[in-house]
GUDO-430809 format. One line per field, with one value per residue (C-alpha): residue number from 1; residue in three letters; y, x, z. Coordinates in pm, 1 decimal. Layout:
REM GUDO-430809
seq NUM, ...
type ALA, ...
Y Y, ...
X X, ...
Z Z, ...
***
This chain:
REM GUDO-430809
seq 1, 2, 3, 4, 5, 6, 7, 8, 9, 10, 11, 12, 13, 14, 15, 16, 17, 18, 19, 20, 21, 22, 23, 24, 25, 26
type MET, ARG, ASN, THR, THR, TYR, LEU, GLU, ARG, GLU, ASP, ILE, ILE, SER, VAL, LEU, ASN, ASP, HIS, TYR, GLN, ASP, GLU, GLU, ALA, ALA
Y -1841.5, -1653.2, -1294.2, -1139.4, -790.7, -794.0, -857.0, -592.0, -344.9, -422.5, -362.9, -25.0, 74.2, -8.7, 196.4, 491.4, 459.3, 479.9, 785.3, 953.7, 893.9, 1036.8, 1355.3, 1381.2, 1353.8, 1625.8
X -1009.8, -1251.4, -1353.6, -1153.6, -1180.8, -1550.8, -1471.3, -1199.8, -1440.2, -1701.9, -1438.7, -1347.5, -1713.5, -1779.6, -1476.8, -1586.4, -1939.1, -1807.8, -1597.9, -1890.4, -2122.5, -1860.2, -1840.7, -2221.1, -2246.9, -1985.6
Z -1366.0, -1144.5, -1203.7, -920.4, -1070.0, -978.6, -612.7, -616.7, -774.1, -509.1, -242.1, -391.5, -422.3, -57.4, 48.5, -165.0, -25.1, 330.9, 243.7, 67.6, 362.0, 597.9, 389.4, 376.2, 754.6, 805.1
***
């Protein structure tokens, strides 16, 4: 069984990063 939670976590982090950068630019 692969560690899918790691990939999911990476996905969430990237999404949060995008949102954070958007707020910083505002």
